[in-house]
C-alpha positions in Angstrom: -28.9 3.4 2.1 -30.3 3.2 6.2 -29.1 5.4 8.9 -25.4 7.3 7.8 -22.5 8.3 9.8 -19.7 10.9 8.4 -16.3 8.8 8.0 -13.3 11.4 8.0 -10.8 8.4 5.6 -7.4 9.7 5.6 -4.9 6.9 4.5 -6.0 3.6 1.9 -10.3 4.6 2.5 -9.3 7.3 0.5 -9.5 5.3 -2.8 -12.6 4.4 -4.7 -11.5 1.0 -4.5 -10.4 -0.4 -1.6 -14.4 1.8 -0.3 -15.9 0.0 -3.1 -14.6 -3.5 -1.7 -14.6 -2.9 1.8 -18.0 -1.0 2.2 -20.7 -1.6 -0.8 -23.0 1.1 0.5 -20.6 3.8 1.2 -20.9 7.7 -0.9 -18.3 10.0 -1.3 -19.6 13.1 0.2 -16.7 15.6 -0.5 -13.6 16.9 0.9 -12.0 18.6 3.8 -8.9 19.0 6.4 -8.6 18.1 9.7 -6.6 21.3 10.9 -4.7 20.8 13.5 -3.8 17.2 13.0 -0.6 15.5 10.6 -0.1 12.5 9.3 2.2 10.1 10.8 2.7 6.1 9.3 3.1 3.9 12.1 2.6 0.3 12.6 3.2 -3.0 13.5 4.4 -6.7 12.2 1.3 -6.1 10.0 2.8 -2.7 8.5 2.6 0.9 8.4 -0.6 2.6 8.5 -1.2 6.0 8.5 -2.7 7.6 11.6 -3.4 11.4 13.0 -2.1 13.3 15.9 -2.9 16.5 17.4 -0.4 19.1 15.8 -1.3 22.7 15.1 0.7 23.3 12.5 -1.2 20.9 10.0 -3.9 20.0 8.0 -5.0 16.9 7.1 -6.9 16.0 4.1 -9.9 13.4 3.9 -12.6 12.3 2.0 -15.4 12.9 4.1 -17.7 9.4 3.2 -21.4 8.4 4.3 -21.9 5.1 5.4 -24.1 2.6 7.1 -24.4 1.3 9.9 -23.1 -2.0 8.0 -19.9 0.0 6.4 -19.0 0.4 9.6 -18.6 -2.3 10.6 -16.9 -3.3 7.7 -14.4 -0.2 8.7 -14.0 -2.0 12.4 -12.9 -5.5 11.3 -10.5 -3.9 8.6 -8.8 -1.1 11.0 -9.2 -3.9 14.3 -11.0 -1.4 15.9 -10.6 -1.4 19.0 -7.4 -3.0 19.6 -4.9 -2.0 17.0 -7.2 2.2 16.1 -10.0 3.8 18.3 -12.6 5.6 17.1 -13.2 9.7 17.6 -15.7 12.0 16.6 -14.0 15.8 15.0 -15.8 18.3 13.4 -15.6 19.7 10.0 -16.1 22.1 6.7 -16.5 19.4 3.9 -16.5 20.7 0.5 -19.7 18.6 -1.2 -18.3 16.4 -4.6 -22.3 16.7 -6.5 -22.5 21.0 -5.5 -19.2 22.2 -4.1 -20.9 23.6 -1.3 -19.6 24.1 2.2 -21.0 22.8 4.9 -20.2 22.0 8.4 -20.2 18.0 9.3 -19.6 16.4 11.9 -17.9 12.5 11.6 -15.4 9.8 12.7 -11.9 9.0 11.9 -9.7 6.3 13.2 -6.5 7.2 14.7 -4.5 4.4 16.2 -4.1 3.7 20.0 -0.2 4.3 21.1 2.6 3.3 21.5 3.3 1.8 18.4 6.8 2.5 16.6 7.0 5.4 13.6 7.9 3.3 10.2 8.2 3.2 7.0 4.8 2.4 4.7 4.5 -0.4 1.5 5.0 0.8 -1.5 1.5 -0.7 -2.4 0.2 1.0 0.8 1.3 4.5 -0.4 0.6 3.9 -4.5 -3.2 3.3 -2.5 -3.0 6.6 -0.5 -1.6 8.8 -3.8 -4.4 7.4 -5.8 -7.7 8.5 -3.4 -5.6 11.7 -3.3 -5.6 11.6 -6.5 -9.0 10.6 -7.2 -10.4 14.0 -5.0 -8.4 16.1 -6.3 -6.3 15.9 -3.1 -2.9 17.8 -2.7 -0.4 14.5 -2.1 2.0 17.2 0.4 0.9 15.7 3.7 1.5 11.8 2.5 4.7 13.0 1.2 5.0 14.6 4.7 4.1 12.0 6.8 6.4 9.4 4.8 9.4 11.9 6.1 8.2 12.9 9.4 7.9 8.9 10.2 11.8 8.8 8.9 12.5 11.3 11.6 10.9 9.4 14.4 12.3 6.2 13.0 16.0 7.7 13.5 15.1 9.7 17.0 13.4 6.2 18.7 16.7 4.3 16.6 19.4 6.7 19.1 17.6 6.3 21.9 
């Protein structure tokens, strides 16, 4: 793999099969948590997808992938960057899959642009996210919490 950087996946890109299809050179380095962030489903006509929002009471489970420049370009296309998602550089403590060792890594995550309404994910999208959690031993609780939170936001927005 050429020069690599780290990508923090919290949605369907936690799913190994999906990532293998999108980013054939990507390697799962480990798992971690983004403290101070929470998951929420938002979207547009094509569907509702996960994004992260700053929130001091939550922590987002992620899979840390080492990606090549080609993989990153493929992710940019998939995430409709920079129109739908933008990239933010973040730092987290990663538990390496191979050694179990903890280390601090700097990487990027995609965050949805402002203005997209909350909504519910499709079952296939939710299933892909849950499969990623299961494969990497991550607790899916934050995914279920995101679905409930998104429903609350939908209801609140509908009342305005």
